[in-house]
C-alpha positions as CSV (number, residue, x, y, z in Angstrom):
1,X,-91.5,121.0,-81.9
2,X,-87.9,122.3,-81.7
3,X,-87.6,121.0,-78.1
4,X,-88.8,117.6,-79.1
5,X,-86.2,117.4,-81.9
6,X,-83.5,118.5,-79.5
7,X,-84.5,115.8,-76.9
8,X,-84.7,113.2,-79.7
9,X,-81.2,114.1,-80.8
10,X,-79.9,114.0,-77.2
11,X,-81.5,110.6,-76.8
12,X,-79.9,109.4,-80.0
13,X,-76.5,110.5,-78.8
14,X,-77.0,108.8,-75.5
15,X,-78.0,105.5,-77.2
16,X,-75.1,105.8,-79.7
17,X,-72.7,106.4,-76.8
18,X,-74.1,103.5,-74.8
19,X,-73.8,101.2,-77.9
20,X,-70.2,102.4,-78.4
21,X,-69.4,101.8,-74.7
22,X,-70.9,98.3,-74.9
23,X,-68.8,97.5,-78.0
24,X,-65.7,98.9,-76.3
25,X,-66.2,96.8,-73.2
26,X,-67.0,93.7,-75.2
27,X,-63.8,94.2,-77.2
28,X,-61.8,94.5,-74.1
29,X,-63.4,91.4,-72.6
30,X,-62.7,89.4,-75.8
31,X,-59.1,90.5,-75.8
32,X,-58.8,89.7,-72.1
33,X,-60.2,86.2,-72.6
34,X,-57.9,85.5,-75.5
35,X,-54.8,86.8,-73.7
36,X,-55.6,84.9,-70.5
37,X,-55.8,81.6,-72.5
38,X,-52.7,82.5,-74.5
39,X,-50.8,83.2,-71.2
40,X,-51.9,79.9,-69.7
41,X,-50.8,78.0,-72.8
42,X,-47.4,79.7,-72.7
43,X,-47.0,79.2,-68.9
44,X,-47.8,75.5,-69.4
45,X,-44.6,75.2,-71.5
46,X,-42.1,77.0,-69.2
47,X,-40.7,77.0,-65.7
48,X,-39.3,80.2,-64.3
49,X,-36.6,80.9,-61.8
50,X,-37.2,83.5,-59.0
51,X,-34.7,84.7,-56.4
52,X,-36.0,87.0,-53.7
53,X,-33.5,88.9,-51.6
54,X,-33.8,89.3,-47.8
55,X,-33.8,93.1,-48.2
56,X,-32.9,96.0,-50.5
57,X,-29.6,96.6,-48.8
58,X,-26.5,96.6,-51.0
59,X,-25.2,93.5,-49.2
60,X,-28.4,91.5,-49.4
61,X,-28.7,92.4,-53.1
62,X,-25.1,91.3,-53.7
63,X,-25.8,88.0,-52.0
64,X,-28.9,87.5,-54.1
65,X,-26.8,87.6,-57.3
66,X,-24.3,85.2,-55.7
67,X,-27.1,82.7,-55.0
68,X,-28.5,83.2,-58.5
69,X,-25.2,82.5,-60.2
70,X,-24.3,79.4,-58.2
71,X,-27.7,77.8,-58.6
72,X,-27.9,78.5,-62.3
73,X,-24.5,77.0,-62.7
74,X,-25.7,74.0,-60.7
75,X,-28.8,73.2,-62.8
76,X,-27.7,74.4,-66.2
77,X,-26.5,71.1,-67.7
78,X,-29.5,69.3,-66.4
79,X,-31.9,71.8,-67.8
80,X,-30.2,71.7,-71.2
81,X,-30.8,67.9,-71.3
82,X,-34.5,68.2,-70.4
83,X,-36.6,68.1,-73.6
84,X,-40.0,68.7,-72.0
85,X,-41.5,70.6,-69.2
86,X,-42.4,67.4,-67.4
87,X,-38.7,66.2,-67.5
88,X,-37.6,69.6,-66.2
89,X,-40.2,69.4,-63.3
90,X,-38.9,66.0,-62.3
91,X,-35.2,67.2,-62.3
92,X,-36.0,70.3,-60.4
93,X,-38.2,68.6,-57.8
94,X,-35.4,66.1,-57.1
95,X,-32.9,69.0,-56.7
96,X,-35.0,71.3,-54.5
97,X,-33.3,70.1,-51.3
98,X,-29.9,70.4,-52.9
99,X,-30.7,73.9,-54.2
100,X,-31.8,75.0,-50.7
101,X,-28.6,73.5,-49.2
102,X,-26.5,75.3,-51.9
103,X,-28.2,78.6,-51.1
104,X,-27.7,78.2,-47.4
105,X,-24.0,77.4,-48.0
106,X,-23.6,80.6,-49.9
107,X,-25.3,82.5,-47.0
108,X,-22.9,80.9,-44.6
109,X,-19.9,81.8,-46.7
110,X,-21.1,85.4,-46.9
111,X,-21.8,85.7,-43.2
112,X,-25.5,86.3,-43.6
113,X,-27.6,85.8,-40.5
114,X,-30.6,84.3,-42.3
115,X,-31.6,81.1,-44.1
116,X,-32.9,80.2,-47.6
117,X,-35.7,78.0,-48.8
118,X,-36.3,76.7,-52.4
119,X,-39.8,75.7,-53.5
120,X,-41.4,74.7,-56.8
121,X,-44.7,76.5,-57.0
122,X,-47.0,78.8,-59.1
123,X,-46.6,82.5,-58.7
124,X,-47.4,85.7,-60.6
125,X,-45.0,87.5,-62.8
126,X,-45.2,90.9,-64.6
127,X,-44.5,91.3,-68.4
128,X,-40.8,90.5,-68.9
129,X,-38.4,90.5,-71.9
130,X,-35.6,88.1,-72.3
131,X,-33.5,88.9,-75.4
132,X,-36.0,89.1,-78.2
133,X,-38.7,87.3,-76.3
134,X,-41.4,89.1,-74.3
135,X,-43.5,86.9,-71.9
136,X,-46.9,88.1,-70.8
137,X,-47.8,88.8,-67.2
138,X,-49.6,86.0,-65.4
139,X,-49.1,83.0,-63.2
140,X,-46.2,80.6,-64.0
141,X,-44.7,77.6,-62.3
142,X,-41.3,78.6,-60.9
143,X,-38.4,77.6,-58.7
144,X,-38.5,80.2,-56.0
145,X,-35.5,80.8,-53.7
146,X,-36.5,83.0,-50.8
147,X,-33.6,84.5,-48.9
148,X,-34.4,85.4,-45.3
149,X,-37.5,87.5,-45.0
150,X,-37.8,87.8,-48.8
151,X,-38.7,91.5,-48.6
152,X,-36.0,92.7,-51.0
153,X,-36.1,93.2,-54.8
154,X,-36.2,90.0,-56.7
155,X,-34.6,88.6,-59.8
156,X,-36.3,86.2,-62.3
157,X,-35.7,84.4,-65.6
158,X,-36.9,81.4,-67.5
159,X,-35.3,78.2,-66.2
160,X,-36.9,75.9,-68.8
161,X,-36.3,76.2,-71.7
162,X,-33.0,77.6,-70.6
163,X,-33.5,81.2,-71.8
164,X,-31.3,82.9,-69.1
165,X,-28.5,80.5,-68.3
166,X,-26.0,81.8,-70.8
167,X,-25.5,84.9,-68.6
168,X,-27.3,86.7,-65.8
169,X,-28.5,89.5,-68.0
170,X,-30.6,87.3,-70.2
171,X,-29.7,89.5,-73.2
172,X,-29.1,86.5,-75.5
173,X,-31.4,83.6,-75.8
174,X,-29.8,80.2,-76.9
175,X,-31.1,78.9,-80.2
176,X,-31.6,75.5,-78.8
177,X,-33.8,76.9,-76.1
178,X,-35.9,78.7,-78.7
179,X,-36.3,75.4,-80.6
180,X,-37.7,73.7,-77.4
181,X,-40.0,76.6,-76.8
182,X,-41.2,76.7,-80.4
183,X,-41.9,73.0,-80.3
184,X,-44.0,73.4,-77.1
185,X,-46.1,76.3,-78.4
186,X,-48.4,76.9,-81.3
187,X,-47.1,79.1,-84.1
188,X,-49.3,82.0,-83.0
189,X,-48.2,81.7,-79.3
190,X,-44.5,81.6,-80.2
191,X,-44.8,84.6,-82.6
192,X,-46.6,86.5,-79.9
193,X,-43.4,86.4,-77.8
194,X,-41.1,87.7,-80.6
195,X,-40.7,91.5,-80.5
196,X,-39.8,91.7,-84.2
197,X,-42.7,89.5,-85.3
198,X,-45.6,91.1,-83.5
199,X,-44.6,90.8,-79.8
200,X,-45.0,94.6,-79.4
201,X,-48.6,94.3,-80.5
202,X,-49.3,91.4,-78.1
203,X,-47.6,93.3,-75.3
204,X,-50.0,96.2,-76.0
205,X,-52.9,93.7,-75.9
206,X,-51.7,92.4,-72.6
207,X,-51.8,96.0,-71.3
208,X,-55.5,96.2,-72.4
209,X,-56.1,93.3,-70.0
210,X,-54.9,95.5,-67.1
211,X,-57.1,98.3,-68.3
212,X,-60.1,95.9,-68.4
213,X,-59.4,94.8,-64.8
214,X,-59.1,98.4,-63.7
215,X,-62.5,99.3,-65.2
216,X,-64.3,96.5,-63.5
217,X,-62.6,96.9,-60.1
């Protein structure tokens, strides 16, 4: 009799543990789905800028920042005039050849023995903070400037709305850019980016997505 009670208790614990595990996995899955959709909605509103250095040598990294500054200076006024992502895409698509030429001119001036290429395409980005805005990891449309082999550390920011054109550090986000971003997103999506208004919580939820993927891999 005592043995039967013990086995029954063990079975109860196993069933309770299984139920708790199912609830935990389902919660992770629900959070994952919501975050994926939120990330897609956010990415639909922005265009990012990505400069990939030829290598991690000090010289190649220095050249990377030279290219960054010159190209940002070139497109800043045009990006400030763009009111929608579609307008920004048209402007940037028309300027890709000129951006490539500008980058190659800098490489020539710096005596680099490699070339540059600029493309507008979708690529993956990690979680990144610009001023008081934290963007979730995921796939975004971006202007990518690949220098040489593109095997060095990269630098990225948000090109539209112009969150990083005031200075290369992206420590201060222009108010006008925030207005454009706020207009393009839902209230919940925009607030998810603000650290002081819940962005830290959302960043934690984005980390849960990574945990969910690790579990099922």
